[in-house]
PAZA-747647 format. One record per residue: y, x, z of N, C-alpha, C, O, CB in turn; residue in three letters. Coordinates in Angstrom, 1 decimal, decimal comma. Glycine has a CB too. Example, Ala and Ser with C-alpha at 12.3 -4.5 7.8 and 13.67 -1.06 7.14 Angstrom:
REM PAZA-747647
      nyy      nxx      nzz     cayy     caxx     cazz      cyy      cxx      czz      oyy      oxx      ozz     cbyy     cbxx     cbzz   residu
     -5,7     13,2      7,8     -4,5     12,3      7,8     -3,3     13,2      7,8     -3,3     14,2      8,5     -4,5     11,3      9,0      ALA
     -2,2     12,8      7,1     -1,1     13,7      7,1      0,0     12,9      7,9      1,1     13,4      8,0     -0,6     14,1      5,7      SER
END
This chain:
REM PAZA-747647
      nyy      nxx      nzz     cayy     caxx     cazz      cyy      cxx      czz      oyy      oxx      ozz     cbyy     cbxx     cbzz   residu
     -1,3      0,8      0,1     -0,1      0,1      0,1      1,4      0,8      0,1      2,3      0,5     -0,7     -0,3     -0,6      1,3      MET
      1,3      1,6      0,8      2,8      2,5      0,9      2,9      3,3     -0,5      4,0      3,3     -1,0      2,7      3,8      2,3      PRO
      1,8      3,8     -1,1      1,9      4,5     -2,5      2,5      3,4     -3,4      3,4      3,6     -4,2      0,4      5,1     -3,0      GLU
      2,0      2,2     -3,3      2,3      0,9     -4,3      4,0      0,7     -4,0      4,7      0,4     -5,0      1,4     -0,7     -3,8      ASP
      4,5      1,0     -2,8      5,8      0,7     -2,3      6,8      1,6     -3,3      8,0      1,3     -3,6      5,9      1,0     -0,6      ALA
      6,3      2,7     -3,7      7,1      3,6     -4,6      7,2      3,2     -6,0      7,3      4,1     -6,9      6,5      4,9     -4,5      ARG
      7,2      2,0     -6,4      7,4      1,6     -7,9      8,7      2,1     -8,2      9,7      2,2     -7,4      7,2      0,0     -8,2      ALA
      8,7      2,6     -9,6      9,8      3,0    -10,2     10,3      4,3     -9,7     11,4      4,7     -9,9     10,8      2,0    -10,0      ASN
      9,5      4,8     -9,0      9,9      6,3     -8,4     10,9      6,3     -7,2     11,3      7,4     -6,7     10,6      7,2     -9,5      GLY
     11,2      5,1     -6,7     12,1      5,0     -5,7     11,3      4,8     -4,4     10,3      4,2     -4,2     13,1      3,8     -6,0      LEU
     12,1      5,5     -3,4     11,5      5,2     -2,0     11,8      3,8     -1,6     12,8      3,2     -2,0     12,1      6,2     -0,8      ALA
     10,7      3,1     -0,8     10,9      1,7     -0,3     12,2      1,4      0,1     12,8      0,4     -0,3     10,0      1,4      0,8      PRO
     12,8      2,3      1,0     14,0      2,0      1,6     15,2      1,9      0,7     16,1      1,1      1,0     14,2      3,1      2,6      GLN
     15,0      2,7     -0,5     16,1      2,7     -1,5     15,9      1,4     -2,3     16,8      0,6     -2,7     16,1      4,0     -2,5      THR
     14,7      1,1     -2,6     14,4     -0,2     -3,4     14,9     -1,3     -2,7     15,7     -2,1     -3,2     12,8     -0,5     -3,7      ARG
     14,6     -1,6     -1,4     15,0     -2,7     -0,6     16,6     -2,8     -0,5     17,2     -3,8     -0,7     14,4     -2,6      0,9      VAL
     17,1     -1,5     -0,2     18,6     -1,7     -0,2     19,3     -2,1     -1,3     20,3     -2,9     -1,3     19,3     -0,6      0,2      ARG
     18,8     -1,5     -2,4     19,4     -1,8     -3,7     19,3     -3,4     -4,0     20,2     -4,0     -4,5     18,7     -0,9     -4,9      GLU
     18,3     -3,9     -3,8     17,9     -5,4     -4,1     18,8     -6,2     -3,2     19,5     -7,1     -3,6     16,2     -5,9     -3,8      MET
     18,8     -5,9     -1,8     19,6     -6,6     -1,1     21,0     -6,5     -1,4     21,8     -7,4     -1,2     19,3     -6,3      0,2      GLN
     21,5     -5,4     -2,0     22,9     -5,3     -2,4     23,1     -6,1     -3,5     24,1     -6,9     -3,6     23,3     -3,8     -2,8      THR
     22,1     -6,1     -4,6     22,3     -7,0     -5,8     22,4     -8,5     -5,5     23,1     -9,2     -6,1     21,3     -6,7     -6,7      LYS
     21,6     -8,9     -4,4     21,5    -10,3     -4,1     22,7    -10,7     -3,3     23,2    -11,8     -3,5     20,1    -10,7     -3,4      LEU
     23,3     -9,8     -2,4     24,5    -10,1     -1,9     25,7    -10,1     -2,9     26,5    -11,0     -2,8     24,8     -9,3     -0,9      HIS
     25,7     -9,2     -3,8     26,9     -9,3     -4,7     26,7    -10,5     -5,6     27,7    -11,0     -6,1     27,1     -7,9     -5,7      ARG
     25,4    -11,0     -5,9     25,3    -12,1     -6,9     25,8    -13,5     -6,0     26,3    -14,4     -6,6     23,6    -12,1     -7,6      TRP
     25,5    -13,4     -4,9     25,6    -14,6     -3,9     27,2    -14,8     -3,6     27,8    -15,9     -3,6     24,9    -14,3     -2,4      ALA
     27,8    -13,6     -3,4     29,3    -13,6     -3,4     30,1    -14,1     -4,7     31,1    -14,8     -4,7     29,7    -12,2     -3,0      VAL
     29,5    -13,6     -5,7     30,2    -13,9     -7,1     30,0    -15,3     -7,5     30,8    -15,9     -8,3     29,6    -13,0     -8,2      ALA
     28,9    -15,9     -7,0     28,6    -17,3     -7,5     27,9    -17,9     -6,3     26,7    -17,8     -6,1     27,7    -17,3     -8,8      ASP
     28,8    -18,7     -5,3     28,2    -19,1     -4,1     27,3    -20,3     -4,3     26,6    -20,7     -3,4     29,1    -19,3     -3,1      PRO
     27,3    -20,9     -5,4     26,3    -22,0     -5,8     25,0    -21,5     -6,5     24,2    -22,3     -6,9     26,9    -23,0     -6,8      GLY
     24,9    -20,2     -6,7     23,9    -19,6     -7,3     22,5    -20,0     -6,6     22,5    -20,1     -5,4     24,1    -18,2     -7,4      ARG
     21,3    -20,3     -7,3     20,1    -20,6     -6,7     19,3    -19,3     -7,1     19,2    -18,8     -8,2     19,5    -21,9     -7,3      ARG
     18,7    -18,9     -6,1     17,5    -17,7     -6,1     16,2    -18,2     -6,2     15,6    -18,3     -5,1     17,5    -16,9     -4,9      PHE
     15,8    -18,4     -7,3     14,4    -19,1     -7,4     13,2    -18,2     -7,1     12,2    -18,6     -6,5     14,2    -19,7     -9,0      ASP
     13,4    -17,0     -7,4     12,2    -16,1     -7,6     12,1    -15,1     -6,4     11,6    -13,9     -6,5     12,3    -15,2     -9,0      ASP
     12,6    -15,7     -5,1     12,6    -14,7     -4,0     11,2    -14,5     -3,4     11,1    -13,5     -2,6     13,4    -15,3     -2,9      LEU
     10,2    -15,3     -3,7      8,9    -15,2     -3,2      8,4    -13,9     -3,8      7,7    -13,2     -3,1      8,1    -16,4     -3,5      TYR
      8,6    -13,5     -4,9      8,0    -12,3     -5,5      8,6    -11,1     -4,5      7,8    -10,1     -4,3      8,5    -12,1     -7,1      ASN
      9,8    -11,2     -4,0     10,3    -10,0     -3,3      9,6    -10,1     -1,8      9,5     -9,0     -1,3     11,9     -9,9     -3,2      LEU
      9,3    -11,2     -1,2      8,3    -11,1     -0,2      7,0    -10,6     -0,4      6,5    -10,1      0,6      8,2    -12,2      0,2      VAL
      6,4    -10,7     -1,5      5,2    -10,0     -1,7      5,3     -8,7     -2,3      4,3     -8,2     -2,8      4,4    -10,8     -2,5      CYS
      6,3     -8,1     -2,3      6,7     -6,7     -2,8      6,2     -5,7     -1,8      6,4     -5,7     -0,6      8,4     -6,5     -2,9      ASP
      5,4     -4,8     -2,3      5,1     -3,8     -1,2      6,0     -2,9     -0,7      5,7     -2,3      0,4      4,2     -3,0     -1,5      PRO
      7,2     -2,8     -1,3      8,4     -2,1     -0,5      8,9     -3,0      0,5      9,3     -2,5      1,6      9,6     -1,7     -1,4      ALA
      9,0     -4,4      0,2      9,6     -5,2      1,2      8,7     -5,3      2,5      9,1     -5,2      3,7      9,8     -6,5      0,6      PHE
      7,3     -5,4      2,1      6,4     -5,7      3,3      6,5     -4,3      4,1      6,6     -4,4      5,3      4,8     -6,0      2,7      LEU
      6,5     -3,1      3,5      6,3     -1,9      4,4      7,7     -1,8      5,2      7,7     -1,5      6,4      6,0     -0,5      3,4      LEU
      9,0     -2,1      4,6     10,1     -2,0      5,3     10,2     -3,2      6,5     10,8     -2,9      7,5     11,1     -2,1      4,5      ILE
      9,6     -4,2      6,3      9,5     -5,3      7,3      8,7     -4,9      8,3      9,0     -5,3      9,4      9,2     -6,4      6,8      ALA
      7,6     -4,2      8,0      6,7     -3,7      9,0      7,3     -2,7      9,8      7,0     -2,7     11,0      5,5     -3,3      8,4      TRP
      8,0     -1,7      9,3      8,7     -0,7      9,9      9,6     -1,0     10,8      9,8     -0,4     11,8      9,4      0,0      9,0      GLU
     10,4     -2,2     10,5     11,3     -3,0     11,4     10,9     -3,6     12,5     11,5     -3,4     13,6     11,9     -4,0     10,8      ARG
      9,8     -4,4     12,3      9,0     -5,1     13,3      8,4     -4,2     14,4      8,5     -4,5     15,6      7,9     -5,7     12,6      VAL
      7,7     -3,0     13,8      7,1     -2,0     14,7      8,0     -1,3     15,6      7,6     -1,0     16,7      6,6     -1,0     13,9      ALA
      9,3     -1,1     15,1     10,2     -0,4     15,8     11,2     -1,2     16,7     12,2     -0,7     17,2     10,8      0,6     14,9      GLY
     11,1     -2,4     16,7     11,9     -3,2     17,7     11,2     -3,3     19,0     10,0     -2,9     19,3     12,1     -4,6     17,1      ASN
     12,3     -3,9     19,9     12,1     -3,8     21,3     10,7     -4,4     21,9     10,2     -4,1     22,9     13,3     -4,4     22,0      SER
     10,2     -5,4     21,0      9,2     -6,3     21,5      7,8     -5,8     20,9      6,8     -6,6     21,1      9,5     -7,8     21,1      GLY
      7,7     -4,7     20,3      6,7     -4,2     19,6      5,4     -3,9     20,3      4,3     -3,8     19,8      7,1     -3,0     19,0      ALA
      5,5     -3,7     21,7      4,3     -3,7     22,5      3,7     -4,9     23,0      2,7     -4,9     23,6      4,5     -2,9     23,7      ARG
      4,4     -6,0     22,7      4,0     -7,4     23,1      3,2     -7,9     22,0      3,6     -7,7     20,9      5,2     -8,4     23,5      THR
      2,0     -8,6     22,1      1,2     -9,2     21,2      1,8    -10,6     20,9      2,3    -11,3     21,7     -0,3     -9,2     21,7      ALA
      1,6    -10,9     19,6      2,1    -12,3     19,1      1,1    -13,2     19,4      0,2    -12,8     20,1      2,3    -12,5     17,5      GLY
      1,1    -14,4     19,0      0,1    -15,5     19,0     -1,3    -15,1     18,5     -2,3    -15,6     18,9      0,5    -16,6     18,3      VAL
     -1,1    -14,2     17,4     -2,3    -13,7     16,7     -3,1    -12,6     17,6     -4,1    -12,0     17,2     -1,9    -13,1     15,2      ASP
     -2,3    -12,2     18,7     -3,0    -11,1     19,6     -2,9     -9,8     19,0     -3,6     -8,9     19,4     -4,5    -11,3     19,9      ARG
     -2,0     -9,7     18,0     -1,8     -8,3     17,3     -0,6     -7,6     18,0      0,4     -8,2     18,2     -1,5     -8,3     15,6      TYR
     -0,8     -6,3     18,3      0,5     -5,4     18,6      0,4     -4,4     17,6     -0,6     -4,3     16,8      0,7     -4,6     20,3      THR
      1,5     -3,6     17,6      1,7     -2,5     16,6      0,4     -1,5     16,8     -0,2     -1,0     15,9      3,3     -1,7     16,9      VAL
      0,1     -1,3     18,1     -1,0     -0,3     18,4     -2,3     -1,1     17,8     -3,1     -0,3     17,2     -1,1      0,0     20,0      HIS
     -2,6     -2,2     18,0     -3,8     -2,8     17,4     -3,9     -2,6     15,9     -5,0     -2,3     15,5     -3,8     -4,3     17,7      THR
     -2,9     -2,7     15,1     -2,7     -2,8     13,8     -2,8     -1,3     13,3     -3,6     -1,0     12,4     -1,4     -3,5     13,4      VAL
     -2,2     -0,4     13,9     -2,2      1,2     13,7     -3,6      1,7     13,9     -4,1      2,4     13,1     -1,2      1,8     14,8      THR
     -4,1      1,4     15,1     -5,4      2,0     15,5     -6,6      1,4     15,1     -7,4      2,1     14,6     -5,5      2,1     16,9      GLU
     -6,8      0,1     15,1     -7,8     -0,6     14,7     -7,9     -1,1     13,4     -8,9     -0,8     12,8     -7,9     -1,6     15,5      GLN
     -6,9     -1,7     12,8     -7,1     -2,3     11,3     -6,4     -1,2     10,4     -7,0     -0,8      9,4     -6,2     -3,8     11,2      VAL
     -5,4     -0,6     10,7     -4,7      0,5      9,8     -3,5     -0,3      9,0     -3,8     -1,4      8,5     -5,8      1,2      8,7      GLY
     -2,4      0,2      9,0     -1,2     -0,4      8,6     -1,4     -0,9      7,0     -1,0     -1,9      6,5      0,0      0,6      8,9      VAL
     -2,1      0,3      6,3     -2,2      0,0      4,9     -3,1     -1,3      4,7     -2,7     -2,2      4,0     -2,9      1,1      4,1      LYS
     -4,3     -1,3      5,4     -5,2     -2,4      5,1     -4,4     -3,9      5,6     -4,5     -4,9      5,0     -6,7     -2,0      5,9      VAL
     -3,8     -3,6      6,7     -3,1     -4,9      7,1     -2,0     -5,2      6,1     -2,0     -6,4      5,9     -2,5     -4,7      8,7      PHE
     -1,4     -4,7      5,5     -0,2     -4,9      4,6     -0,9     -5,4      3,3     -0,4     -6,3      2,6      0,7     -3,5      4,5      LEU
     -2,0     -4,6      3,1     -2,5     -5,1      1,7     -3,3     -6,5      1,9     -3,4     -7,3      0,9     -3,6     -4,0      1,0      GLN
     -3,8     -6,8      3,0     -4,4     -8,1      3,0     -3,2     -9,2      3,3     -3,3    -10,3      2,8     -5,6     -8,1      4,1      ASP
     -2,2     -8,8      4,1     -1,1     -9,7      4,0     -0,5    -10,0      2,7     -0,2    -11,1      2,4     -0,1     -9,2      4,8      LEU
     -0,3     -9,0      1,8      0,0     -9,1      0,4     -0,8    -10,0     -0,4     -0,3    -10,8     -1,1     -0,1     -7,9     -0,1      ARG
     -2,0     -9,9     -0,2     -3,1    -10,6     -0,9     -2,9    -12,0     -0,7     -2,8    -12,8     -1,6     -4,5    -10,2     -0,5      HIS
     -2,8    -12,3      0,8     -2,9    -13,8      1,2     -1,5    -14,4      0,7     -1,5    -15,6      0,3     -3,1    -14,0      2,9      GLN
     -0,4    -13,8      0,6      0,8    -14,1      0,2      0,8    -14,5     -1,4      1,3    -15,6     -1,9      1,8    -12,9      0,5      LEU
      0,2    -13,5     -2,2      0,1    -13,9     -3,4     -0,7    -14,7     -3,9     -0,5    -15,2     -5,0      0,0    -13,0     -4,0      ARG
     -1,9    -14,9     -3,1     -2,8    -16,0     -3,4     -2,4    -17,4     -2,9     -2,9    -18,4     -3,2     -4,1    -15,7     -2,7      GLN
     -1,4    -17,2     -2,2     -0,7    -18,5     -1,4     -1,5    -19,1     -0,5     -1,3    -20,3     -0,3     -0,2    -19,6     -2,3      ARG
     -2,6    -18,4      0,2     -3,4    -18,9      1,2     -2,9    -18,3      2,7     -3,6    -18,3      3,7     -4,9    -18,4      0,9      THR
     -1,8    -17,8      2,7     -1,2    -17,4      4,1     -0,9    -18,5      4,9     -0,3    -19,4      4,3      0,1    -16,5      4,0      PHE
     -1,1    -18,7      6,0     -0,9    -19,9      6,8     -0,3    -19,4      8,1     -1,1    -19,0      9,0     -2,2    -20,8      6,9      ARG
      1,1    -19,5      8,3      1,4    -19,0      9,6      1,1    -19,7     10,8      1,0    -21,0     10,8      2,8    -18,8      9,6      PRO
      0,7    -18,8     12,1      0,6    -19,6     13,1      1,7    -20,1     13,7      2,8    -19,5     13,5      0,0    -19,1     13,8      LEU
      1,7    -21,1     14,6      2,9    -21,6     15,5      3,4    -20,4     16,5      2,7    -19,6     17,0      2,3    -23,0     16,5      PRO
      4,7    -20,4     16,5      5,2    -19,5     17,4      5,1    -19,9     18,9      5,4    -21,0     19,2      6,5    -19,3     17,1      VAL
      4,7    -19,0     19,6      4,3    -19,1     21,1      5,9    -19,1     21,8      6,7    -18,1     21,8      3,2    -17,7     21,7      ARG
      6,1    -20,3     22,4      7,3    -20,4     23,1      7,1    -20,7     24,5      6,3    -21,5     24,9      8,2    -21,4     22,5      GLU
      8,0    -20,0     25,3      8,1    -20,4     26,9      9,3    -20,6     27,1     10,3    -20,1     26,5      7,6    -19,4     27,9      ARG
      9,4    -21,6     28,2     10,8    -22,0     28,9     10,8    -21,1     30,2      9,9    -21,1     31,0     11,0    -23,6     29,3      ARG
     12,0    -20,3     30,1     12,3    -19,4     31,4     13,5    -19,9     32,1     14,6    -19,9     31,5     12,4    -17,8     31,0      ILE
     13,2    -20,3     33,4     14,4    -20,7     34,3     15,6    -19,6     34,4     15,3    -18,4     34,6     13,9    -21,1     35,8      PRO
     16,7    -19,9     34,3     17,7    -18,9     34,5     18,6    -19,4     35,8     18,4    -20,5     36,4     18,5    -18,7     33,1      ASN
     19,6    -18,7     36,0     20,2    -18,8     37,4     21,2    -20,1     37,4     21,5    -20,6     38,5     21,1    -17,5     37,7      THR
     21,6    -20,6     36,3     22,3    -21,8     36,2     21,4    -23,1     36,6     22,0    -24,1     37,1     22,8    -21,9     34,7      VAL
     20,1    -23,0     36,5     19,3    -24,1     36,8     18,7    -24,7     35,7     17,9    -25,6     35,9     20,0    -25,0     37,4      GLY
     19,1    -24,3     34,4     18,5    -24,7     33,2     17,4    -23,8     32,6     17,1    -22,8     33,3     19,6    -24,8     32,2      SER
     16,9    -24,1     31,6     15,9    -23,2     31,0     16,3    -22,6     29,7     16,8    -23,4     28,9     14,6    -24,0     30,8      CYS
     16,1    -21,4     29,4     16,1    -20,7     28,4     14,8    -20,6     27,5     13,8    -20,4     28,1     16,5    -19,8     28,7      ALA
     14,8    -20,7     26,2     13,7    -20,6     25,3     13,4    -19,1     25,0     14,4    -18,4     24,7     13,9    -21,4     24,1      SER
     12,2    -18,7     25,1     11,6    -17,3     24,6     10,6    -17,6     23,6      9,7    -18,4     23,9     10,9    -16,5     25,6      TRP
     10,7    -17,1     22,4      9,6    -17,2     21,2      9,0    -16,0     20,9      9,8    -15,0     21,1     10,2    -17,7     19,8      ALA
      7,8    -15,9     20,6      7,0    -14,7     20,1      6,2    -15,2     18,8      5,3    -16,1     19,0      5,9    -14,0     21,2      SER
      6,7    -14,7     17,6      6,0    -15,1     16,6      4,7    -14,1     16,3      4,6    -13,0     16,8      7,1    -15,2     15,4      PRO
      3,7    -14,7     15,5      2,7    -13,8     15,3      3,2    -12,5     14,6      4,4    -12,4     14,1      1,5    -14,4     14,5      PRO
      2,3    -11,5     14,5      2,8    -10,2     13,8      3,0    -10,6     12,1      3,9    -10,2     11,5      1,6     -8,8     14,2      TRP
      1,9    -11,3     11,6      2,0    -11,5     10,3      3,4    -12,3      9,8      3,8    -12,0      8,7      0,9    -12,2      9,9      ARG
      3,9    -13,0     10,6      5,2    -13,6     10,3      6,3    -12,6     10,5      7,3    -12,6      9,7      5,5    -14,7     11,1      ILE
      6,3    -11,8     11,4      7,2    -10,8     11,7      7,2     -9,8     10,6      8,2     -9,2     10,2      7,0    -10,2     13,0      GLY
      6,0     -9,5     10,1      6,1     -8,6      8,7      6,5     -9,1      7,7      6,8     -8,4      6,7      5,0     -8,0      8,4      SER
      6,5    -10,5      7,5      7,0    -11,1      6,3      8,5    -11,3      6,1      9,0    -11,4      5,1      6,5    -12,3      6,2      CYS
      9,0    -11,3      7,5     10,3    -11,6      7,6     11,2    -10,4      7,5     10,9     -9,5      8,2     10,4    -12,2      8,8      ARG
     12,3    -10,2      6,8     13,1     -9,1      6,6     14,5     -9,6      6,8     15,0    -10,5      6,0     12,8     -8,4      5,3      LEU
     15,2     -9,0      7,8     16,6     -9,5      7,8     17,7     -8,6      7,3     18,9     -9,0      7,4     16,9     -9,7      9,2      ARG
END
């Protein structure tokens, strides 16, 4: 998977940043524009790899999602390459079904409750902010 992310000879970070820049430029130039083909970007190996790096590097990386995966589980037991290839295959075949987000209500000092949500790892790896 990581070697697939190097399409057109560009590093994944460069590819993703260039596409994000283009999409931003197009959206600003034409606020009513529809972006119909974004699903292909979600399935792109470079986007999946960068999304994985962001998820793996965030502060909740040691906490398992509802799918019981942690960064450690994926890297040590499954393998990042296999994990991302499987995720990409499911996305391309349109068989990917996200699990519900685990949500907890945490009481705060004011007396009300705040929501805390933990998505499954596969959802986090598909999401790119």
